N, C-alpha and C positions, 0 to 999 in steps of 0.2 A: 809349795803347792798353793795356788790361790783358792780363796773360799768362793763357792758357788751356792746360790740360794735356790737350787732347783731340786724338786722331788720327783721320784719316779717309782712306779709299781711294776713288778716283774711277775709274769706268770709262766712257769716252766711247762712245756708241752711236749707232745710226741712228734708231731710233724716238723715243727720248728722248735729249736732248743728253748728259746724264750721269746715272749711277746711282751713288749714294754708298753706302758700306759701312754707314751707319746707317739705310739704307732710304729715304732721300730720293731722289725721282725728279724730275729737272729737265726740263721739256718743251723741245723744240726750237722756237725762236721762228718759224721758217719765214718769214722776212722777205720773201724773193723771191716766195713764193706769195701773200702778202698783196697785194703791189703788182703782180703779174704782169698782171692784166687792164688796169690803167691804163697800164702800160708798153707793152703790146702795142698799145693804142689809139693812143697818142702816136707809137709807132714807125711804125704804118701811116700816120698823118697825115703824119709827116715824109717818108715815102717817096713820097707823092702830091704834095708840094710841089716847086716848081722850085728846084733846087739854087742856093744863093747869094741867093735872094730873102728879103725881110724876114719873110714867114710861115714860111719854111723855117728861118730863124735862131731864131724864136720856138719853133717845134716842137722844134728841136735843143736849145734851152735847157731846155725842159720835160722832155725825155728825160734830160738830164744831171741835173736836179733830182730826178727819180724815182730814178735810180741813186744819188744822194747820200743820199736818204732811206733806201734799202735799206742802204747802208753804215753810216749812223748808227744804225739799229735794231740791226744786228749788233753794232757796237762798244759801244753802250749795254748790251745784254744781257750781253756778255762782261765788261765792267767791273763791272756790278752783281753778277754771279755770282761773279767772282773776289774782289771785295771782301768779299762776305758769307762766302765760304769762309775767307779770311784772318782775319776778325774772330772767327769761331767756332771755329777749329781752330788748334792749334800745329803739327802735322805733317800734310802733305798728300802722299799718294802717288797717282799716277795711271798709267793704262795707255794706250797708243795702239792704235788699230785700224788695221791695214794691209790694204789691199785686195789680195788675192792672186789673185783670178780671179773669173770669173762676169760677170754683166751689170752694166752701169752703169745701174741703175734710178733713179727719182726720189729715193728715200730716200738712196741712196749719194751722189748728186749734191748733195742738200741738206746732207748731213753735211760734204762737202768745201767747200761754200760758206761754212759757218761758219768755216772755217779753224782747225784744231786748233793750228797753229803759233803763231797769235796768242794762243790760250788759254794755251798753255804758256809763252809769253814773258810774258804778264801775271802768271801765277802766280809766275814766278821774279823779276819786278821788285818784287812786293809782298811 
């Protein structure tokens, strides 16, 4: 990998996942919102099945697959984003947003679903 003498600052946010000091804005992938209708439908279907039955097991497997897809979309987004940052910049500085009060609205919950701890761990590994 070639050496780049560029520095960047990153601010994690609620509406956008990150805002960089060079003006780049990275949209939040909102993976859960994308799969929410399908997940709700399969969870309702699971609730109507007889527990322990073969159709119950099939519905439970489908719910687990949807949760796995959500996790995969999040991880893929974080890996692609952190890899692009590392390749383009020599020094990366970032800030953390800490929830100090107020309501837990959908935007705040979506931010914490992305899990900033994983983001910072990926940056430090690369």
